[in-house]
C-alpha positions in Angstrom: 0.0 0.0 0.0 1.2 3.5 -0.8 2.1 5.4 2.4 1.3 8.8 0.8 -2.4 7.9 0.8 -2.3 7.4 4.6 -1.2 11.0 5.2 -3.3 13.3 3.1 -5.0 16.6 4.0 -8.3 16.3 5.8 -11.5 16.8 3.8 -14.5 18.9 4.7 -16.2 16.5 7.1 -12.9 15.8 8.9 -12.3 19.5 9.5 -15.8 19.8 11.0 -15.0 16.9 13.3 -11.6 18.5 14.3 -13.3 21.8 15.0 -15.9 20.1 17.1 -13.3 18.3 19.2 -11.4 21.6 19.7 -14.5 23.4 20.9 -15.3 20.5 23.3 -11.8 20.4 24.7 -11.1 24.1 25.1 -14.6 25.7 25.2 -15.8 28.6 23.2 -14.2 31.2 25.5 -10.7 29.9 25.1 -10.6 29.6 21.3 -10.0 33.4 20.6 -7.1 33.3 23.1 -5.7 30.2 21.3 -6.0 31.9 17.9 -4.4 35.0 19.2 -1.4 33.0 20.5 -1.2 31.1 17.2 -1.2 34.3 15.2 1.5 35.8 17.4 3.6 32.7 17.0 3.2 32.8 13.2 4.2 36.5 13.1 7.3 35.8 15.2 8.2 32.8 13.0 7.9 34.9 9.8 9.9 37.8 11.4 12.7 35.3 12.3 12.6 33.7 8.8 12.8 37.2 7.2 15.7 38.1 9.5 17.7 35.0 8.5 17.0 35.6 4.8 18.3 39.1 5.1 21.4 38.0 6.9 22.0 35.3 4.3 21.6 37.8 1.4 23.9 40.3 3.2 26.6 37.6 3.5 26.3 36.8 -0.2 26.8 40.4 -1.1 29.8 40.7 1.2 31.3 37.6 -0.5 30.7 39.1 -4.0 32.4 42.3 -2.9 35.4 40.4 -1.6 35.7 38.6 -4.9 35.5 41.9 -6.9 38.2 43.5 -4.7 40.6 40.5 -4.9 40.3 40.4 -8.8 
């Protein structure tokens, strides 16, 4: 059996079941707090990703300048 078929994205009915379980576990009042925390985490992750990308590009530019100077 193909293992890719075992790990596919959930469909519409599965998402409804997942949301129902989340509501039952955390209650309606906690969900906005959870989403706020999730959003904050995603923003911090994106900021860190962008910072790493900028540092990488800066390092590449410095290497190119060093090569131009040594030629």
